[in-house]
N, C-alpha and C positions, 0 to 999 in steps of 0.2 A: 226321330230328332229332335230338340226341341224347337223353342220358335225362334229364340236371338237368330237362328240359321238365316237367316230373309229380314227381320227387323230387330232388333233388343227392344223396342217400342214403336206400337204408333199409335192416334191421332184417329183418326177415322178413314176412310176406306178410301186412294188416290179421288176419286172420281163425284165424290160425293165433299160441298163445298156448304159453307154454317148459311149460308146467303140459300140453298135450295132447303133446307130446313127453317130456318123461316119463316118462308110462303107457305111452306105444309101446315104450319102449324100459327100462323097467319097473325107471328107477332117476334118482335127480335133477339133474338137471345145474344146475353152480355156476359160474352163466354172470358172466361181464365185458364191459362193455362200452366201447371206448375211442375217442374221435370227434379224429382232429384234422382242423380247421375250417381249409383254407387261405385263408382271407380274417378278415377282419373283424367282430368282431360288436357294438363300439360307432358311435357317427352318426360321420360324417367330411362335416366343411363343407364345400367347393366350389362357387365361385361358376360359376352358368350366362350363358353368353347370353343374349337376350331371342329367340332362335331355334326355333322347331321341329323340329330336325336336333337341336337342342345340348339341348334342353327335353327328347327323344324319348332322344336317350340319356341322359341321367342318370335319366330316370325310369327308363330298364329295368335303371341298372344296381341304386338302387332294389329295383325288386323281384325280382332276383335277388336282392340281398344276402336279405332279410327272408325269402327262402324258405328261404334256411339254416339263417337263425335259427327257421324256423318246422318244419325236418329236425331239430334242437336239440331242438324242445320235443316233438314226438313221439316220437321217440325214448325221450329221459325220462318220460311218458307211459307206451312200450310198456314201458321200463325196472325203471319202478312199479310195473305193473301183472303182471311176471313175478320181480321177486326179483333185476334185473336191478343190476350194481353199475355205474352209471351212470360213465363221464369223458370229461370233453372238453376240447380246448385249443385254443383262434387263436391269431393272430396277437396278440401283446402290443398294447399301447398305446401303448410306449414307443418302437416300430419309428420310423421317423423317416426313412423310404427311400420316397420318390416313386415309379413308374413310370411311365415318358414315354411310350412303347410297351404292345401289347400282353404285347409277349417282349424287354422290357429287361430286357436281362445282366449291365450293374449290379444292378438292383433283385433279380432270381432269386440272384445270387451274396450277394445281403445279406439274403434269406432265406435263405438255403442255411444263412448261416453263422450266422445269430439263432437259427433248431431248433436247429441240433445243440448249439451251442449250450448252449442249455434241458437236448435230450438228456444232454449230457455233464453239465452241474451240478444234473440230477434235473427233470424234468417236475412242474409245479403242476401236476396235475390240476382243472379246473374240476370239484366234482359235482355243480350244479343248471346249467341252460343259462340265461343271462345278460340281466343282470332279478331271476328268478326270485327270489322271498320267498316260506323257507320257516314 
């Protein structure tokens, strides 16, 4: 199994706080968190055939996506608790290229070009997880 079965991303063990590290090293750590989510965080419509394999594939895909979004929320909660500057980015909603297969070269190149362009033009980091209201 890969690490994605429990969490797709983690910051530090749940029981550890930045305050504990500050005490250990006798200094205040000014921390920043940057998360690059290689996936969408917005709903995506896709018609599904009424067969068990197709429904199961969509269900697993939805589960993986919502787990990743849940990780963004968990990281946000840790960042708020420990006064860590939180930033995340995901695939923009205007990215319209669809993958035809798991390792679709055209899709991967288009995604790379989009990310590269975002980096060159200034990344619009989001300061809270998707749908979070302050």
